[in-house]
C-alpha positions in Angstrom: 70.0 87.0 110.6 72.3 84.2 111.7 74.7 84.6 114.5 78.3 85.6 114.0 80.6 82.6 114.3 83.9 83.3 116.0 86.8 81.3 114.7 88.7 79.7 117.5 92.5 80.2 117.0 94.2 76.9 116.2 96.5 75.6 118.9 99.8 74.7 117.3 101.9 72.1 119.1 104.0 70.9 116.3 105.9 72.8 113.6 108.2 71.6 110.8 110.9 74.0 109.6 113.5 73.9 106.9 116.7 75.4 108.4 119.7 76.3 106.3 123.0 77.6 107.9 125.1 80.0 106.0 128.0 79.0 103.7 131.5 80.0 104.4 133.1 82.9 102.5 135.9 82.5 100.0 139.5 82.7 101.2 142.2 84.9 99.6 145.1 82.5 98.7 147.5 85.3 97.6 147.7 86.6 101.2 146.5 83.5 103.0 143.2 85.2 103.8 140.5 83.2 105.5 136.8 83.5 104.6 134.2 84.1 107.3 132.3 81.2 108.7 128.7 80.8 107.8 126.0 81.8 110.3 124.5 79.2 112.6 120.8 78.7 113.6 119.9 78.3 117.2 116.7 77.5 119.0 116.4 79.0 122.5 113.7 78.4 125.1 111.9 81.6 126.2 108.9 81.7 128.6 105.8 83.0 126.9 106.9 82.1 123.3 104.6 80.0 121.1 105.0 78.0 117.9 102.3 80.1 116.4 104.6 83.2 116.7 107.3 81.3 114.9 104.9 80.3 112.1 103.7 83.9 111.8 107.3 85.3 111.7 108.4 82.7 109.1 105.3 81.9 107.1 107.3 80.0 104.5 108.7 77.9 107.3 112.1 78.3 105.7 114.8 80.0 107.7 118.3 80.8 106.5 121.4 82.2 108.3 123.8 84.6 106.6 126.8 83.6 104.5 130.3 84.4 105.7 132.0 87.3 103.8 134.9 86.7 101.4 138.4 87.6 102.4 140.1 90.2 100.2 143.2 92.3 99.9 142.0 94.9 102.5 140.4 92.3 104.8 142.2 89.0 105.0 139.8 87.6 107.6 136.2 87.5 106.4 133.3 88.3 108.7 131.1 85.6 110.1 127.7 85.3 108.6 124.6 86.4 110.6 123.3 83.9 113.1 119.6 83.3 113.5 118.1 82.6 116.9 114.5 81.3 117.1 112.7 81.8 120.4 110.5 78.7 121.2 108.3 77.8 124.1 109.5 75.7 127.1 108.8 72.0 126.6 110.0 71.8 123.0 111.4 68.4 121.7 113.5 68.6 118.5 113.3 65.8 115.9 115.4 65.6 112.7 114.0 64.8 109.3 114.0 61.0 109.9 112.3 61.3 113.3 115.3 61.0 115.6 115.1 63.0 118.8 118.0 65.4 118.8 117.3 67.7 121.8 114.9 69.2 124.3 114.4 72.7 125.6 112.8 72.6 129.0 114.3 75.5 131.0 114.3 79.2 130.3 117.4 80.0 128.3 118.1 76.4 127.1 119.8 76.7 123.7 120.5 74.3 120.9 122.4 74.8 117.7 120.3 73.0 115.1 122.5 73.7 112.0 126.1 74.9 111.8 127.5 77.3 109.3 130.1 76.2 106.8 133.8 76.7 107.3 135.3 79.8 105.7 137.8 79.3 102.9 141.3 78.5 104.2 144.3 76.3 103.3 142.5 73.2 104.5 139.6 73.8 102.1 141.6 75.0 99.2 140.4 78.5 100.2 136.9 77.6 99.1 134.1 78.3 101.6 132.1 75.2 102.6 128.3 74.9 102.5 126.4 75.2 105.8 124.3 72.4 107.2 120.6 72.1 106.3 117.9 70.2 108.0 114.2 69.6 108.1 113.5 70.0 111.8 110.3 69.3 113.7 109.6 71.3 116.9 107.2 69.3 119.0 105.6 70.9 122.0 104.7 69.0 125.2 103.1 71.3 127.7 105.0 71.6 131.0 102.4 71.6 133.8 102.3 70.5 137.4 98.9 68.8 137.1 97.2 67.2 134.1 93.4 66.7 133.8 92.4 63.5 132.1 88.9 62.3 131.3 86.3 61.6 128.7 84.4 64.5 127.1 81.8 66.3 129.2 83.3 65.0 132.5 83.5 68.6 133.8 87.3 69.1 133.4 86.8 72.6 131.9 84.4 73.6 134.8 86.9 72.3 137.3 89.9 74.2 135.8 87.9 77.4 135.6 87.0 77.1 139.4 90.6 76.2 140.4 92.6 78.6 138.2 92.7 81.7 136.0 91.9 79.7 132.9 88.7 80.7 131.0 87.8 77.7 128.9 84.6 77.4 126.9 82.1 75.4 129.0 78.9 73.7 127.7 76.9 70.5 128.3 78.0 68.7 125.2 81.1 66.6 124.3 84.2 68.1 122.9 83.7 71.6 124.3 87.4 71.7 124.9 89.0 71.4 121.4 92.6 72.5 122.4 94.7 72.2 125.6 94.0 74.9 128.2 96.7 75.9 130.7 95.6 77.5 134.0 97.6 78.8 137.0 96.6 78.7 140.6 98.4 81.5 142.5 98.7 81.5 146.3 99.2 84.4 148.6 102.8 83.4 149.3 103.6 83.7 145.6 103.6 79.9 145.0 101.8 78.8 141.9 100.6 75.5 140.4 100.0 75.1 136.7 97.1 72.8 135.4 96.7 71.5 131.9 93.2 70.6 130.7 93.2 68.4 127.6 90.4 67.7 125.2 88.4 64.7 126.2 89.6 61.3 125.3 87.5 58.7 123.6 87.9 54.9 123.2 90.8 54.3 120.8 92.7 57.5 121.7 96.0 55.6 121.9 95.7 54.7 118.1 94.7 58.3 117.2 90.9 57.9 117.3 89.7 61.4 117.8 92.6 63.6 118.7 94.5 60.6 120.0 98.1 61.0 121.1 98.2 64.5 119.7 96.9 65.5 123.1 98.0 62.6 125.3 101.6 63.7 124.8 100.8 66.8 126.9 100.4 64.8 130.1 103.9 63.2 129.9 105.6 66.1 131.7 103.0 66.6 134.5 103.8 65.7 138.1 100.3 64.6 139.0 97.3 63.3 137.1 93.7 64.3 138.0 91.5 61.6 136.5 88.1 63.2 136.2 85.0 61.1 135.7 81.3 61.7 135.6 79.5 59.9 138.5 76.7 59.1 136.0 79.0 57.5 133.5 79.4 58.5 129.8 78.2 57.8 126.3 79.7 59.7 123.4 77.0 58.9 120.9 74.6 56.2 119.8 77.5 54.5 118.0 79.2 53.9 121.4 78.2 51.8 124.4 77.0 53.5 127.5 79.7 53.2 130.2 79.2 53.4 133.9 81.4 55.5 136.1 83.6 52.5 137.0 83.9 51.5 133.3 85.0 54.9 132.4 87.8 54.7 135.0 88.9 51.3 133.6 88.7 52.6 130.0 90.9 55.6 130.9 93.3 53.3 132.6 93.4 51.2 129.4 93.9 54.2 127.1 96.8 55.6 129.1 98.4 52.1 129.4 98.2 51.5 125.6 99.6 55.0 124.9 102.5 54.9 127.4 102.3 52.5 130.4 104.7 54.6 132.5 101.9 57.1 132.9 100.2 54.7 135.3 103.2 55.1 137.6 102.5 58.9 138.0 100.9 60.1 141.2 97.2 60.2 140.5 94.0 61.4 142.2 90.5 60.3 141.1 88.0 63.1 140.9 84.3 61.9 140.7 82.4 64.9 139.4 78.7 65.9 139.3 78.0 64.8 142.8 74.9 67.1 142.8 73.1 64.4 140.7 70.4 62.2 142.3 71.8 58.8 143.4 75.4 60.0 143.2 76.3 59.2 146.8 75.8 55.4 146.5 77.8 55.3 143.3 80.6 57.4 144.9 80.8 55.1 147.9 81.0 52.0 145.7 83.7 53.6 143.6 85.7 54.6 146.7 85.7 50.9 147.8 86.3 49.4 144.4 89.4 51.5 143.5 91.2 50.3 146.6 91.6 47.1 144.6 90.8 48.1 141.0 92.5 45.1 139.6 90.0 42.9 141.4 87.2 43.9 139.1 89.2 43.5 135.9 87.9 39.9 135.3 84.4 41.3 135.2 85.0 43.6 132.2 85.5 42.6 128.5 89.0 41.6 127.7 89.3 44.3 125.1 89.1 47.0 127.7 90.9 45.2 130.5 94.2 46.9 131.5 97.3 44.9 132.5 98.3 47.5 135.2 95.7 49.3 137.3 95.7 52.9 138.4 96.8 53.4 142.0 95.0 56.5 143.2 96.5 58.3 146.1 93.1 59.8 146.9 89.5 59.8 145.7 87.5 63.1 145.8 83.9 63.6 145.1 83.0 67.0 143.7 80.4 69.2 142.1 82.6 71.4 140.0 79.5 73.4 139.0 78.5 74.2 142.6 82.1 74.3 144.0 81.5 71.5 146.5 83.9 68.7 147.4 84.0 65.7 149.7 86.4 62.9 150.5 
């Protein structure tokens, strides 16, 4: 009998919705009655919310606010239509149907009116209610974390985040174990906390969407510190790819981040050289520590196709064995 395969819930970090505000109610010209305004649709940032919850609540991905009520002889001012408030996770960027950025929701309680209800019927409208606004709106999530882990597959990022935080990622000795972002929290005894985002491993060409590409690179844009994690023994994704030394993987990661968004290279960064329990790791580590002091100095020695224009400037280099829980500087 074969084993039972457990389906991994899909991580949703982008969701497109059709949003329609309510129409205004009809006025009552005989008595100068004014129709109720149409309902508005708001998106509000709420800690703990997810885009998946929005998708589950609105499976058709069409959301409509209520229409304003008509004015009549016994009620010359119509009631406003029902507003709709959508709770979204912190870190949402809103884009309109042509891709223009229209707003961000980064703090608890941030609120944005995405479509406005139509004006109720009044003298200015000939007592006819006006249509509400409608919009195809994309909600794009960029994780908000203090620290972002960046590296090639199987560099040991998942093991590291599991040792440092409360995250419980899947860990195994093959590439692409992490298939969706993981968010872990380190909590201290004085109630301080640090959040860490572990992203699926990059591969060469990530900036042009090879592999998961910028779908995951976008999640490090809001971090305050980058932990660049490399395998001291280097990396090879498959026989179709060249084997890369530890130094070459650092340079490749440098290049991928530069091509995606060069400003990322200005972020504070720490280089983490993992798997220091391997034979011969100490000499490689010492060479790396010396080389990254002037990383740009070795650029002429690498092929032009992977040569960055701007080097990483690491604040520190740390050698670790995430598996054993050991570290050295």
